[in-house]
Structure formats: C-alpha cells, structure tokens
C-alpha positions, 0 to 999 in steps of 0.5 A: 301636730297640735290638738284642736279644742272646741271652745267648750273644751277650752273653757272647761280646761281653764275652769279646771286650772283656776280651780287648782290655783284656788285649792292652794291653802291660803296659809301656804301662799302667805307664808311663801309670800312672806319668805320671798319678801325676806330674801334680801332683807340684809341688803334692804337694811343696809345703807346704800353706797353711791357710785362716786367714781368710775374710771371708765367715765372719769376725766381723761387725766384721772383715767391716764393716771389710773392706767399709768399707775397699774396697767393690769387694772382695767377699771377702778370703782369708788362707792361712798356711804355716810360710814364707809367707802368701798374702793374696787379695782377690776382686773382680768379675772379678779375684783380687789377691794379696800374699805375706808376706814379700814376694818374687818368683816364680810363682803358678798357679791350677788349676781343678777342671777342670784349667785352669791360669792362671799369672802372675808375682809381682813383687818386692814379692810382688803378683800379679793373676790376671785371670780369676776362676774360676767353679769350685773352684780352688787356688793354687800358688806358688813363689818365686825363693827356691825356696819352694813353697806350695799352698792347699787347694781354694777355692770362691768 
C-alpha cells in the first residue's frame, strides 16, 4: 500500500532532495563531467569511414554475385575513408574483415550497450571478431602507422 503524504511533507522531502544535490562538491561534479566527456575521445578524433556498400541494399546483380561467391556470407559491408577502406563480411557468428591498403593494427567493436571487443589486425590487414553483435555497434580501427578510422553505427 502506498503512503500518502500531505503537500507540506512532500515539499519538505523535495527540499531535502535538492539540498542533497547541492551538497555534492562542485569540483567533484566538474571532474565527473570532464571524465565523461573523454570516454570516447579516440572515436571522436578518428576519421569517419562512410558506408559505401551494403549487400543488403546493393543492386540485385551485386547481391547475386556476393551470394554465389560465398554462400556462407550473409552480408558484406564496405566503409570508405580518406586513408582506409574497411571491408567486412558478416557470417552466422563471426565478422571477418580486411583493411585496404593492407596494414597491421588493432580494431575495437563497441556495442551500443558499451560492451567492447578488441582484436589484432595482421600484416595483410585481416581481422576476425568471433562474436557477431546482436545490437547496434561501431568499429574503431587504429593502424600501426597511427591512422585512426571509425565507422558509423551498424545494425545487422
């Protein structure tokens, strides 16, 4: 059963809640805001790779060729930036990809929930991510040469 408060009691409780907020030190609040602003600075500094091709929405002839070439491939995506192209094939439970031009580095998959998966990109630009995300995600790539590229959000 819910408790009934008079208007005066409700105003007193609201006043106490507001005083509790005011009692948090201003330096602490500013430090928290600053830390939150830096949470994804790498992705913000990275060049954005635009979606250039998606087999799900490509023309029928390209889609037929993709399916004929690899019946296990469910979807192919290509992201293009000024310095790098990221090609991805989505299989039943894996994302495999290739950087063009080929170069080593690291790639992070960041899910919308905040979960992160990271893997190595080998010398020929190949990478594999073993867990196909069930939610929206984005990729952030940093090559050994210092090139940083991020994709937009992707939903499979």
